[in-house]
N, C-alpha and C positions, 0 to 999 in steps of 0.2 A: 126444835124444828128449823130455826134459822141457821144454826150451826151445820145441820145436815145439808141444807141447800148450798151453803158456802163451800163445804168440802166437795160436793158434787161439781160445783162450778170450777173450782181449782183443778180438780182431776180432769175435767173436760179440756181446760186450757192446756194443761201439760200434755194430754193425749194429742191435741192438735199440733203442738210444737214438735212432738216426737215424729208425727207423720210428715210434717213439713221438712224436718231435717233429713229423714230417710229418703224423701223424694229428691231433695237437692243432691244427696250423695249418689243417688242412682243416675242423675243426669250429668254429674261431674266426670270429665274424662279421667280415666285411671291408667296408671302404669305408662305414662308418657316417657319415652326414651329420647335423649338428646345426643347429637354427635357433632363434631366439627366438620364443616363442608370441605376444608382442605386436608383434614386428617381424620378420615372416616373410622379409623381404628379406635379413636378416642370416644368412649361411650360414657354417658352420665345419665342418672335418673332425675336430675334437676337442672333447670336452666342455669346459664352462666357463660363464661368465656373459656376458650380453649387454653389450657396451660402451655401449649407449645407455641402457637402463633398469636394468641390473644383474640382470635376471631370469635364472634358470638355464636353459641351453639344453636342448632336448629333441631326441631323435633323430627323423629324418624317415623314411628308408628306405634300403635297399641299392641298389646300382646296378642290380640286376636287377629292382627294382620291388617286391619282397616286403617286408612290414613288418618292422621290426627288433624284437628281443625287448624288451618293455617300452616300445616307442615308440608313436607315434601311428598312426592308420590311414593307409593309403596315400592321398595326395591323388589326386583324380580330375580336377580341372580343370588346364588348362595353366598357370594362374597359380600353382598350388600345387605345381608340379614344377620348381623352379629348377635342379635338377641336370641335367635333360634339355634345358635351353635354353642358348643360346650366351651366354657372358659378354661384354658389350660393354666394360666397364671396371670399375675399382674406385674407390670413393669413401671419403673420410675419414669415419669414423663420427661425428665431432663437427661437421664442416663439409661439407655435401653439395657445395659448390662446388669443393672440392679433390679432384681425381681423379687416377688413374694407370692406364696401360694394363696394368700388371703387378701382381701381389700385392706388398704392402709394409706397413710399420707406420708409424704416426704418431709424433710426438715423445714420446707417453706410452706407447708400446709396444703400442697397440691395432692389431689387424689391420684393413686396409682392407676394406670391405664390397663384395662383387661386385654389379654391376648387370647384370641379364639382359635378353636381347632380348625384346621384346614386353611391356614393363613396363606397369603400370596407367596408362591414359591419363588426362589431366586431364579434369575434368568438363566436359561440353559445355553447362552451364547458365550460363556466364559467371563462374563462381567460379574464377578462375585460380589462387588460392592454396590451393585444396582439390581433392582427388581422391577418387574412390571407392576403397574398400579391401575386401579379402577376408580374413576371419579364419576359421580352422578351429575346431572344437568345443573343444579344450583352451584356445585363446586366449580364446574367448567365456566359458568358465567361469571362467578365472583373472581376467578383467577384470570379471566380474559384469554383463555386458551384459544389459539387459532391454528389451523392446519392448512397445508398445501399439498398438492399431488405431485409426486415425482414424474417427470416427463423425460422422454428421450429427445434431446435437442443438440444442436451444434452451437458451441460458443467458442469465441476466440479469446485468447488470453491477452490482457492489457498489461504491458510492462510500463511502469512509471519510474522515471529517474530524473536526475538533475544534471544538466550539461553546462560546460564552461566554454565560452567563446574564445577562440585563439586564431591568430593570423594563419592564412594558408602558407605553409612553408615554401611551396613552389612559387610564391609571389613575393618573396622577400629578397631584396637586392642590396648588395653592399657596394659602395663607391670607394675605390682605393686609388691612391696615386702610384704611377709607375715610374716617376722620375723624382729627382731631388729638386726642391724648389721652395718658393715662398708664396703665401697666399696674399694676393694684392687686393682682392675684392670678393665679398660674399654676397650672393644674390638670394640664397636660401639660408637664412641666418637664425632660425629658431626651430626647436623640436615641435613637431605637430603640424608644421607648415605643409600644405598640399602643393605638389608640383606636378607639371604635365611633362610628358615625354618630349624631349627636344628643348625644354626650357633651360636657360642658363642658370647654373647654380654657383659657380665660382670662377674667378680669374686668377691664374697662377703665373708667376715669373720663374722660369727654369732655364739656366744656361744650356742645359742639354737640349731642351726644346728649341731654343734660339739657334743652336748649332745645327739641329736637324732641319730647321726651316732654310737656313742658308745653304745647306747641302742640297736641298730639294730645288732651290732657285738656280744653283749652279748646274744641276743636272738638266734643268729645262733649257738653260742657255747653251749648254754643250750639245744637247740633242738637236737644237735648231741649226747649229753649225754643221752637224753630221748629215743633215737633210740634203745638203748640196753635193754630198759625195756620190760618186758613181758606183761605189762598192756597196752592195746590199747588206753585207755583214756589218759595215760601219754604221749605216743608217739604223739597223736593227739594234746595235749596241747602244746607241743613244736612247732609244725607246726603253730598253731594258734598264738603263741607268735611271730614267725618270720613274719607272715602275718600282724599282727598289727603294728609291727615296720616298716616294708616296707611301709605300707599305710601311716604312719605318715611322712616319708621322701617324698613320692610322693605328698602329700598334700602341702608340703613346696616347691614344684616345683624342687626338686633335680632330675636331669636327671637319667633315668633308667640305663644308662651306668655306672654312678657312683655307683649306688646301687649294680649293678652286680659286680663291682670292690671291693666294701666293703665286699661283701659276700665271694669273693675269697681270697683277701689279709687279711681281718680282721684288716685293719689299717685305722683309721679315717683321713680324709683330713682336714687340717686347713681352707682352703677356698673351697667354692662350686662355680662352674662355671654354670651360668644360660644361657640358649639358647633361641633364637627366636622361638616362636611357629608357626609363619607364615612368608611368604615372603612379602616383601614390602619395602617402604621407611620410614625412621625415620622422622616423621613430627613434633614430640615434644620430647625434651630431657631436663630432669630436674635433672640430676645426674652428679656428678663429682668424680674423684678418691679421696679417703680419706673422702668422705662425709658420715656422719652417716645417716642411713635411718631407718624409723619406719614402722610398719605394716600399709598398706593402702596407703602409699606414691606412687604417680605415677612416674615411672622412665622413661619410653619411651611411645611414641605412634607410632605404626607401621601401615601404610596405604597401602593396596594393591590396586594399580591403574591399574590392568589388566582389570578392568571393572569400568566405571565411570557413574555418573548420569549427566544429563543436564536438568536444570530447565529453563522453558520458561514461559512468561506471555502472555496469550491469552485474547484479548479484550472481554468484556461482550457479545457483539452482536454475537461473533463467537463461544462462549463457547458451544453452543448446538450442534455444528457440530463435536466436538472432541469426540472420543471414545477410550476406552481401547484397546490396541493391534494395534492401527492405526500407520502406518509407516510414517516416516518423513525423508527428506533429510537434513542432518546436514553438513554445510559447514564452516570450520574454517576460521576466518578472515585473518589469516596469509597466507593461501594457498587455493584459490578457487577451485583448482583441487583435493584437498584431501577431497573428499566428502565421508561421512559414512552414514549408514542407522541405525536409531534407532526406537524403538517402545515405544509407550505411555504405561507406566506400573503404573502410578499413576495420578489421577486427584484430585486436592484439593477440599474438600467438601464446602469450603467457598470462597467468593470473597474478594479480598483486598479492603477495603473501601476507601483507599486513591487514588489508581490508577485505581480502577474499573476493575481490571483484575483477571483472573483465573490462578492459578499456575498449570502448567502441567510438568510432569517429564518423560524424555526419558532415557532408559537404553541402553548403548552403549559399545561394546567391545573395548578394548584399549590395545591390545597386544603389539603394537609398541610404546606405551607410547607417541603418538603424541598429545593427548589431555591432557592438564595440568589443574589442578584445578585453577579456577579463569579466565580461558580463555573464550572469547566470540565466539560464533558460530551463523551463520544464519540458521534458521530453516524454512523449507518449507513443508507444508502438503497439499495434495490433498484430499478434502472431497468428499463425494459421489456425483455422477453425477445426475443432475435433468434436466428434459426436459421442454422446454418452448419456447416462442417466443424470439428470440435472435437477437440483433442488435449490430453494432460496438459501443464501449463505447464512441467514439468521437461524436456520434450523441446526447448524453444526455447533456443538459445544467442544471447543478445542482445549484440552487440558495440558497440552504440551507433549505428553507421551502418547495420547490417543485422541481420536475424534469420535464423538458420540452424538447420535440423533435419537429422538423418541418417535416410534412409529405407532400410529393408531391402528391396531389390528382388528378391533371391534369398536363399536360406538362407546366411548368413554374408557376404553382400555388402551394403555400406552406401554409399549415394550421398548426397552433400551437396545440400541444396536450400535456396534462399533463399525465405522466406515473408514474409507481411505479417500481423501479428497485429492484429485489429480489436477484440477484446474479451477480457477476463480476469475470471474469477470462480471462486471456490471451488476453486482449484488447476487449473482448466482454461483453455485458450486457444483462442480461435476465430480461424481463419486464412482470409484471403480468397483467397490464391493460393499455389501451390507444392505443395499436398497434396491428394490426392483421397480421397474416402470409401473405406475398406477397406484403405488402405495402412498398413504398419507403420512406426512411428517409434521411435527409440531414446529411452528415458526414463531410462536409468541407464547410467553410465560413458560418457556422450557426450563428456565432456571428454577422455577417453583416446582415443576414436575421432577426435575433432577433431585432437588432436596427431599421431596417425598419418596422418591424411588430409593434413595440412599437410606432413608429411615426405615422403609419396609424391609430392605435387605438386612439391616442391622437387627430388626425385630425377629426376622426369620432365622438368623444365624445364632441368636441368643438362646442358650440352653435353659430350659425351665428348671427351677430349683427342686429340692427334695420335698415330698408331700408332707413330711413330718415337721418341716421348719415353719415356724410361725412368724419370723421376722424376715425383712428384706435381706437378701444375700447379694454380695458383689461377686460376679463371675468373671 
């Protein structure tokens, strides 16, 4: 009797455990499917990390279509319901060209990724290596995708270059001697010294100048004797003799003050003091006290730096935008706040064949002498404004051969477009083709979208293997 009740008790406990297990199995979520937020084509029936990017897989939905606990919202488009589509084949997660008709693992233990029927088609815009992609909201948030609208605006092109300060060639003066003589005294005796117009610079002894002075004195004395003549021609001849002698001294650069002194005192000076004809800096000095000089010998070079030139090189593709009279902001490298404004007063008629640049010259006032010859300055020029479809410059992926942007044609769907950028300024790019006003373009995380687009295109182009093959094939 005791054994019977023991068996009944054991049987009851076992029945209770069986009912409890069945109830737990009924409440447990079944058939949870996981995918990568950045690579929705990768599907797995168990949690883990994406073999492509290493991102944590997230649940998609149950087989009945209801959202899983803690998972993402139920996809609405056919492209976002891979579990309901027919699997065509499986591909290697590291090499899309290696495929298999059955599930398998690669040499690293990664599961092959299923490729579903009705995959994303390749773009019909001639971009064979790119394809449109669709991302759900979690994927967009994780990638940090941002978009901006294309607008029709006017932007001016900013040309930036580096200029070199040089003396104004029209303000460079050379001092030469016109007679043979000897330097008795130097008043301007070092390079870099500043001189004023009319300031004495040297005293020279010249037998030729001494003879010319005596000739002038004799002409003055003779003219005074002719003044008492009753014949007008004689009096006029005396004045012409003085004028000729005076002219000879002036041509020898004898100062007018000395000529007036000779006419008054009638005493010749042993040395003649020459004066600076302009104000400026002595930039070249090739004379010393006691040195013999000959006609044509250069004694000094005086440079007036109250106005300077700045030469800048403009790239060939920007040369057509530069015009005479165009203003530019010139910023010295030593002080970015010391900005001056210059005008283009010369454009070289030829291109430098070595650097492929065009020489442009700016004329700049320099009353405070802040700009020194040989100094570098940054030059910025705003060219004429042009109207066109404008997008942020960060939206353009420039590969060298072409320029690509991704356009959001529908919420979460991004299509690659090839564009042609005609102008760039202040972080904006003006495009001539590929984008229409009002369309949205990706301005952030477009490199991630570009990578995914290339992967989708490669998957679409990959040919599925023969159905009778049981191992991965390299195509």
